[in-house]
VOPAGU-2260 file (C-alpha; in pm, 1 decimal, decimal comma):
REM VOPAGU-2260
SITE   aa  ch    i         X         Y         Z
SITE  MET   A    0   -4423,1   -4467,4    6369,5
SITE  ALA   A    1   -4357,3   -4081,7    6326,5
SITE  ALA   A    2   -4482,1   -3921,1    6017,0
SITE  GLU   A    3   -4293,9   -3822,8    5720,9
SITE  PRO   A    4   -4275,9   -3510,2    5582,8
SITE  ILE   A    5   -4484,1   -3472,3    5273,0
SITE  GLY   A    6   -4286,0   -3455,1    4972,4
SITE  GLU   A    7   -3923,8   -3518,1    5157,3
SITE  GLY   A    8   -3948,2   -3834,3    4936,2
SITE  LEU   A    9   -3974,7   -3693,2    4651,1
SITE  ARG   A   10   -3739,7   -3447,3    4732,8
SITE  GLU   A   11   -3436,2   -3673,3    4778,5
SITE  GLU   A   12   -3545,6   -3875,4    4403,9
SITE  LEU   A   13   -3579,8   -3543,2    4232,7
SITE  LEU   A   14   -3161,6   -3434,4    4349,3
SITE  ILE   A   15   -2975,9   -3403,4    4081,6
SITE  GLU   A   16   -2613,3   -3378,3    4057,5
SITE  PRO   A   17   -2520,6   -3111,1    3746,3
SITE  GLU   A   18   -2278,7   -3210,3    3503,6
SITE  ILE   A   19   -2208,7   -2878,1    3315,1
SITE  ALA   A   20   -1918,2   -2894,4    3105,6
SITE  ARG   A   21   -1735,7   -2545,0    3096,9
SITE  ARG   A   22   -1674,5   -2383,0    2789,4
SITE  GLU   A   23   -1276,7   -2273,8    2824,0
SITE  ILE   A   24   -1255,2   -1962,0    2746,1
SITE  VAL   A   25    -915,1   -1802,9    2615,3
SITE  GLU   A   26    -877,0   -1398,1    2644,4
SITE  PRO   A   27    -648,4   -1250,4    2361,1
SITE  GLU   A   28    -288,8   -1112,9    2498,4
SITE  ILE   A   29    -290,2    -860,0    2283,0
SITE  ASP   A   30      69,8    -645,7    2294,7
SITE  THR   A   31      66,4    -341,3    2547,0
SITE  GLU   A   32     265,1    -210,1    2265,5
SITE  ASP   A   33     165,2      90,9    2132,5
SITE  PHE   A   34     363,9      97,6    1801,1
SITE  GLU   A   35     276,1     -35,2    1448,1
SITE  ILE   A   36     449,5     -62,9    1141,0
SITE  GLY   A   37     345,7    -224,9     806,5
SITE  PHE   A   38     308,5    -194,9     454,0
SITE  TYR   A   39      10,5    -242,4     190,6
SITE  VAL   A   40    -105,0    -271,3    -161,6
SITE  GLY   A   41    -400,6    -103,3    -332,4
SITE  LEU   A   42    -525,6      74,7    -646,3
SITE  MET   A   43    -511,5     447,5    -662,3
SITE  SER   A   44    -686,8     673,0    -878,2
SITE  ILE   A   45    -478,5     935,7   -1018,1
SITE  GLU   A   46    -777,8    1193,9   -1149,5
SITE  ASP   A   47    -772,9    1249,5   -1514,3
SITE  PHE   A   48    -489,5     979,4   -1511,9
SITE  GLY   A   49    -625,3     642,4   -1505,5
SITE  THR   A   50    -610,7     410,4   -1229,0
SITE  SER   A   51    -292,4     190,3   -1084,0
SITE  GLY   A   52    -168,6     -34,1    -851,6
SITE  VAL   A   53      15,8     158,7    -533,9
SITE  PHE   A   54     160,2      61,2    -271,8
SITE  GLY   A   55     328,3     199,6      38,3
SITE  ALA   A   56     429,2     173,4     401,6
SITE  ARG   A   57     322,7     273,0     763,8
SITE  PHE   A   58     402,2     337,8    1084,5
SITE  ALA   A   59     176,5     432,7    1427,8
SITE  TYR   A   60     163,2     535,6    1765,0
SITE  HIS   A   61    -129,8     413,5    1965,4
SITE  LEU   A   62    -143,1     763,1    2170,2
SITE  THR   A   63    -499,8     625,4    2379,7
SITE  ASP   A   64    -718,6     332,4    2279,9
SITE  SER   A   65    -905,9     578,5    2112,9
SITE  ILE   A   66    -670,1     785,0    1940,6
SITE  PHE   A   67    -361,2     671,2    1689,3
SITE  VAL   A   68    -170,9     907,4    1479,4
SITE  GLU   A   69       7,2     783,9    1119,2
SITE  ALA   A   70     294,4     883,3     912,4
SITE  ALA   A   71     241,4     668,3     570,0
SITE  VAL   A   72     440,6     708,5     242,5
SITE  GLY   A   73     303,3     535,8     -47,5
SITE  THR   A   74     341,9     565,2    -432,1
SITE  THR   A   75     171,9     485,0    -788,0
SITE  GLU   A   76     241,2     569,3   -1113,9
SITE  ALA   A   77       9,2     805,6   -1342,1
SITE  ASN   A   78    -130,3     669,8   -1627,3
SITE  GLU   A   79    -168,6     800,5   -2011,8
SITE  THR   A   80    -499,9    1067,8   -1999,0
SITE  SER   A   81    -794,0    1000,1   -2278,8
SITE  PHE   A   82    -612,7    1348,8   -2475,6
SITE  GLU   A   83    -321,2    1180,0   -2478,3
SITE  LEU   A   84    -432,1     857,9   -2608,8
SITE  LEU   A   85    -616,0    1016,2   -2889,4
SITE  GLY   A   86    -379,6    1263,6   -2928,9
SITE  GLY   A   87    -120,6    1072,1   -3070,3
SITE  ASP   A   88     208,3    1129,2   -3006,2
SITE  ILE   A   89     176,4    1447,9   -2774,8
SITE  GLN   A   90     271,1    1386,4   -2416,5
SITE  LEU   A   91     171,9    1590,8   -2088,6
SITE  LEU   A   92     447,6    1379,7   -1891,4
SITE  THR   A   93     760,7    1250,7   -1889,1
SITE  ASP   A   94     815,7     943,0   -1764,0
SITE  ASP   A   95     955,3    1028,0   -1463,5
SITE  GLU   A   96     665,1    1361,5   -1394,9
SITE  ARG   A   97     437,4    1012,5   -1419,6
SITE  ASP   A   98     537,0     845,1   -1044,9
SITE  PHE   A   99     312,3     999,0    -795,2
SITE  THR   A  100     438,9     998,7    -448,0
SITE  TYR   A  101     294,2    1075,5    -109,3
SITE  TYR   A  102     389,1    1159,8     229,9
SITE  ASN   A  103     153,3    1211,5     479,9
SITE  LEU   A  104     105,4    1242,1     881,8
SITE  SER   A  105    -229,3    1178,1     995,6
SITE  VAL   A  106    -469,5    1113,4    1323,6
SITE  GLY   A  107    -713,8     855,0    1349,2
SITE  TYR   A  108   -1012,9     816,0    1550,3
SITE  ASN   A  109   -1114,3     428,5    1659,2
SITE  LEU   A  110   -1519,8     349,8    1632,5
SITE  LEU   A  111   -1684,8      70,9    1657,0
SITE  PRO   A  112   -1452,0    -165,4    1861,1
SITE  GLY   A  113   -1660,7    -526,9    1866,7
SITE  GLU   A  114   -1538,1    -887,3    1748,6
SITE  VAL   A  115   -1559,7   -1060,6    1450,0
SITE  PHE   A  116   -1650,8   -1441,0    1475,4
SITE  LEU   A  117   -1548,1   -1681,5    1228,1
SITE  GLY   A  118   -1758,5   -2024,0    1305,0
SITE  GLY   A  119   -1785,6   -2135,3    1621,0
SITE  LYS   A  120   -1386,2   -2112,1    1780,3
SITE  TYR   A  121   -1295,9   -1837,6    1655,4
SITE  ALA   A  122   -1331,6   -1456,2    1769,9
SITE  PHE   A  123   -1141,1   -1189,7    1672,0
SITE  ASN   A  124   -1121,6    -760,0    1790,4
SITE  SER   A  125   -1164,7    -560,1    1568,5
SITE  GLN   A  126   -1184,7    -152,2    1515,5
SITE  PHE   A  127   -1352,9      86,0    1264,4
SITE  TYR   A  128   -1209,5     393,2    1228,7
SITE  LEU   A  129   -1171,2     736,2    1070,9
SITE  ILE   A  130    -827,1     898,5    1013,7
SITE  GLY   A  131    -808,8    1225,1     817,6
SITE  GLY   A  132    -439,3    1475,6     777,8
SITE  ALA   A  133    -198,8    1652,8     560,1
SITE  GLY   A  134      91,0    1593,7     383,7
SITE  SER   A  135     318,7    1651,3      41,2
SITE  THR   A  136     249,6    1460,1    -260,2
SITE  ARG   A  137     568,2    1469,2    -593,1
SITE  PHE   A  138     350,0    1453,9    -913,4
SITE  ALA   A  139     446,6    1627,8   -1245,3
SITE  GLY   A  140     727,4    1778,6   -1121,9
SITE  ASP   A  141     559,2    1926,7    -880,6
SITE  ASP   A  142     552,3    1888,0    -499,7
SITE  GLU   A  143     143,0    1943,6    -351,9
SITE  PHE   A  144      45,5    2053,8     -10,0
SITE  THR   A  145    -233,7    1766,1      32,1
SITE  VAL   A  146    -495,3    1681,5     248,4
SITE  ASN   A  147    -604,8    1339,9     328,8
SITE  LEU   A  148    -912,1    1176,9     468,9
SITE  GLY   A  149   -1075,7     846,1     472,6
SITE  ALA   A  150   -1180,7     544,6     722,1
SITE  GLY   A  151   -1063,4     209,6     737,7
SITE  TYR   A  152   -1093,9    -140,8     970,9
SITE  ARG   A  153    -870,8    -283,9    1159,3
SITE  LEU   A  154    -885,9    -678,1    1224,0
SITE  LEU   A  155    -672,5    -790,8    1447,5
SITE  ILE   A  156    -545,9   -1144,4    1347,7
SITE  ASN   A  157    -349,8   -1217,3    1695,9
SITE  ASP   A  158    -153,8   -1063,4    1974,7
SITE  TRP   A  159      70,2    -855,2    1737,4
SITE  LEU   A  160     -54,6    -928,4    1344,0
SITE  THR   A  161    -302,3    -712,5    1227,3
SITE  LEU   A  162    -530,9    -681,2     897,2
SITE  HIS   A  163    -604,5    -315,0     763,2
SITE  LEU   A  164    -862,4    -274,2     461,6
SITE  ASP   A  165    -850,3     136,9     405,9
SITE  ALA   A  166   -1006,5     404,2     193,3
SITE  ARG   A  167    -889,3     737,2     128,4
SITE  ASP   A  168    -900,4    1050,6     -79,4
SITE  HIS   A  169    -571,4    1266,5    -144,9
SITE  MET   A  170    -695,1    1633,0    -241,9
SITE  PHE   A  171    -476,1    1863,5    -391,9
SITE  GLU   A  172    -462,5    2209,2    -593,7
SITE  SER   A  173    -340,2    2167,9    -950,2
SITE  ASP   A  174    -341,3    2354,7   -1279,4
SITE  LEU   A  175    -183,8    2076,4   -1457,8
SITE  LEU   A  176    -426,9    2068,6   -1720,6
SITE  GLY   A  177    -483,9    2478,0   -1763,7
SITE  GLU   A  178    -715,9    2542,4   -1495,7
SITE  SER   A  179    -680,8    2542,7   -1152,4
SITE  LYS   A  180    -875,6    2276,9    -914,0
SITE  THR   A  181    -886,6    2073,4    -695,2
SITE  ILE   A  182    -792,3    1687,3    -760,6
SITE  HIS   A  183    -935,1    1423,3    -590,9
SITE  ASN   A  184    -725,1    1035,2    -584,9
SITE  PHE   A  185    -868,8     739,4    -470,0
SITE  GLU   A  186    -661,0     513,8    -284,6
SITE  LEU   A  187    -828,3     190,4    -195,6
SITE  HIS   A  188    -569,7     -34,1     -24,5
SITE  ALA   A  189    -527,2    -308,9     230,1
SITE  GLY   A  190    -214,7    -412,3     430,5
SITE  LEU   A  191     -36,6    -615,1     747,1
SITE  THR   A  192      62,9    -397,5    1048,4
SITE  TYR   A  193     276,7    -536,2    1330,2
SITE  PHE   A  194     266,8    -444,4    1670,0
SITE  PHE   A  195     584,4    -413,0    1863,0
């Protein structure tokens, strides 16, 4: 009788057929189009004139994965200053002069690309970006050269719709209240854009 190799029977008993349930992965199908258009709403604090609602539109072209250019227009209305409120009938600006409208062209740089996970099923691509540019602001009957700097967060909801959260500072020189100084007008807004 031939001797059975040691452990041969044991090896056959331990042989297990793995039954691994493979997870189905769906890669995001982000459009290859480089144009983005949309709208936004938020709040803008006009220095010395309080905080009001702002709304606007943006149009962007993505030059590369990291760099994009953006044109934006936004509008809000200035409130009364504390001097006007306490001074009775004193008005520094007419109703038409209280309109605050800006136009700018900016360059953005995408930083920290990543993903946001909601629950166990949903993952969304996201990017943090820095942005800055120049343009013009129409306020108090004058057109002022304006520089804007800020940062934003982009969340791709699907392959064509994006949610933006932005913070910007629109700066220009003004002598409206007596002496010339740099005016800082801070803006926080959220918006949706469409890739095409």
